[in-house]
C-alpha positions, 0 to 999 in steps of 0.5 A, spaced: 296 778 712 298 773 717 303 770 712 306 776 713 307 776 720 307 768 722 314 768 723 315 774 727 309 772 732 312 765 733 319 769 735 315 773 740 311 767 743 318 764 744 321 770 747 315 771 752 317 764 754 324 765 755 322 771 759 318 767 763 323 762 764 328 767 767 322 769 772 322 762 774 329 762 775 329 768 780 323 765 784 327 758 784 333 762 786 329 766 792 327 759 795 334 756 794 338 762 798 332 764 802 331 771 799 324 774 800 321 779 796 322 785 796 329 784 797 334 784 791 340 783 795 343 777 798 349 772 796 352 773 789 349 767 786 342 770 787 344 777 785 347 774 779 341 771 777 336 777 779 341 781 775 341 777 769 333 777 769 332 784 770 337 786 764 334 781 760 327 784 761 330 791 760 332 789 753 326 785 751 321 791 749 327 794 745 328 787 742 320 786 740 320 793 737 326 792 733 323 785 731 317 787 728 319 793 725 325 789 721 320 784 719 314 788 717 318 794 713 324 790 711 324 782 711 320 777 715 325 771 714 331 775 716 328 779 722 325 772 725 332 769 724 335 775 727 330 774 733 332 767 734 339 768 734 338 774 739 333 769 744 339 764 743 344 769 745 340 772 751 339 765 754 347 764 753 348 771 757 343 768 762 347 762 763 353 765 763 351 771 768 348 765 773 355 762 773 360 768 773 359 775 772 365 775 767 361 770 763 356 774 761 360 779 757 361 775 750 353 774 749 351 781 751 356 784 746 353 779 741 346 780 743 347 788 742 350 787 735 344 783 733 340 789 736 344 794 732 343 789 725 335 789 727 335 797 728 339 798 721 334 793 718 328 797 721 331 804 719 332 802 712 326 798 711 322 804 714 326 809 709 325 805 703 317 805 705 317 813 706 321 814 699 317 809 695 310 811 698 311 819 699 316 820 693 315 815 688 322 813 689 324 805 688 331 805 691 331 798 689 330 799 682 335 805 682 340 800 685 339 795 680 338 799 674 
């Protein structure tokens, strides 16, 4: 069983570490700009870092769910590769947003595209499972016949 999920687990740990890095960046920005919790507003530099972290945190559960579904039902290697790509693009998003709000746009659109691919892989994998498990249809055999 572990050989079927080890790549997904590794990407999950990397994602958690990335989220921790983003959280730390907000803490450092709070200190640098003198913004004490619970305040969430301040100079534009602080607000961009804060929003980049919050936006990344909002998408993280969606990413994790899709990563694991695509990996378990479609293909672990593909899902893990897409997961690594997503994490890299999210890092680019964070750094871009930190510099200027307009520099976040390319990475946010790209990361959304990766999530859509993971969604499609998840849906196809789950559909294939249901068709083969409940109806005895092997779509892959039908397509290659």
